[in-house]
C-alpha positions, -999 to +999 in steps of 0.1 A: -387+168-798-387+205-790-416+199-765-395+171-748-364+194-747-384+222-731-398+198-704-363+185-697-350+220-693-380+229-670-372+199-648-335+208-648-343+244-638-365+232-610-340+206-597-310+231-598-331+258-581-342+235-553-306+221-549-292+257-547-318+270-523-316+239-500-278+241-499-277+278-492-303+273-465-280+246-450-250+270-451-270+297-434-282+273-407-246+260-401-231+295-399-256+308-374-258+277-352-221+267-350-189+285-342-173+278-375-180+297-408-175+267-431-175+229-430-141+216-417-122+184-422-091+194-403-080+176-372-057+186-344-021+183-354-029+184-392-004+200-416-015+237-418+004+243-449-013+214-466-047+227-454-039+261-468-030+246-502-062+226-503-082+257-496-064+277-523-070+248-548-107+247-539-111+285-543-092+284-577-113+255-589-146+273-582-133+305-599-121+285-629-154+267-633-172+300-631-150+316-658-152+286-681-190+286-678-190+323-689-169+317-721-188+286-732-224+299-727-225+311-763-225+275-775-257+266-757-292+280-756-299+307-730-320+284-709-296+255-710-266+277-703-283+293-673-294+260-658-259+245-662-243+276-647-265+275-615-262+237-611-224+236-617-218+266-595-237+250-566-220+217-572-185+232-570-195+253-540-208+221-523-175+204-532-155+233-517-177+233-486-173+195-481-135+195-484-127+229-468-100+229-441-102+250-410-073+273-400-059+290-370-072+321-353-055+353-365-072+377-342-104+383-322-125+414-317-151+423-292-178+438-314-211+440-296-241+419-305-259+449-320-229+457-342-227+422-356-265+422-360-264+455-379-237+444-402-253+411-410-287+428-415-270+451-441-254+421-458-287+402-461-305+433-472-279+437-500-283+401-510-320+405-512-319+437-532-293+423-556-314+392-562-343+414-571-321+435-594-309+404-613-345+390-615-348+356-597-368+340-625-341+349-650-313+340-626-325+304-623-334+300-659-372+299-657-378+331-677-355+319-705-375+287-708-408+306-708-395+330-735-383+301-757-417+284-752-435+316-763-411+323-792-399+355-776-364+370-775-339+365-746-352+383-714-323+407-715-337+420-748-366+436-729-344+454-704-332+490-711-298+495-726-285+510-693-297+480-673-280+456-697-249+476-695-248+474-657-254+437-657-225+432-682-201+453-662-212+441-628-217+403-630-216+396-592-238+420-573-247+393-548-211+388-538-209+420-517-233+406-492-215+373-485-182+393-484-196+414-456-208+383-438-173+368-441-155+399-426-181+409-401-170+385-374-154+387-340-131+358-348-110+359-380-093+326-390-068+320-418-092+301-439-119+327-435-095+355-445-083+334-475-119+329-487-127+366-482-096+378-500-100+354-530-137+363-533-129+401-531-101+399-557-123+379-581-152+403-578-129+433-583-114+417-614-149+409-628-163+443-621-160+472-647-185+498-636-181+533-650-197+567-646-227+558-669-235+528-648-232+549-616-257+574-630-281+546-639-279+530-604-285+564-589-316+568-611-329+533-600-323+543-563-338+578-567-363+577-596-379+610-589-347+629-598-339+638-634-310+621-651-297+619-687-279+588-701 
């Protein structure tokens, strides 16, 4: 039975990873090949107030799902909890993308191509660095499955106390990159601003970094210097 459960979790991790990566690839392709930041169901003459309420509801639904997943993960095994978190987050993100309503233009800027390219390069560099910091194999649940198979402790057990502390206080390091992508645009629409503000507020509320975390991050960035923790 345990062998069967581990194979099911392995298949689930593979499916959720492929689903997440394919959907994120589609979003990136859509953003850089069309003039809109998100999928849109709005038509000309639609009720803008209704569109705004739908967008707010979609944002709150995604945040609520993410918070519920955090408080229920103790009831499941680490591998199962991680797989469900990735799959459900991607599913709700897909739902929000599919039913998102476009808004009117608030303002336009005239940032040069190189300015936009620089900002987006910084955003994608941050996303890549954050993904490496959180460990992709652990993020998608593969490492938890491997550790359960080998009879080892949870992967976090093998990280330093300082690293565990940072990950507890800073649960969404990836979010800074997408936030920069949202705001680094020549055209700001109401729906884009709403998405950016909601994501920014959620990340701030879920971040609790302190001086000890700052010193550890400085140590990771500049390992040749001497620090005490």
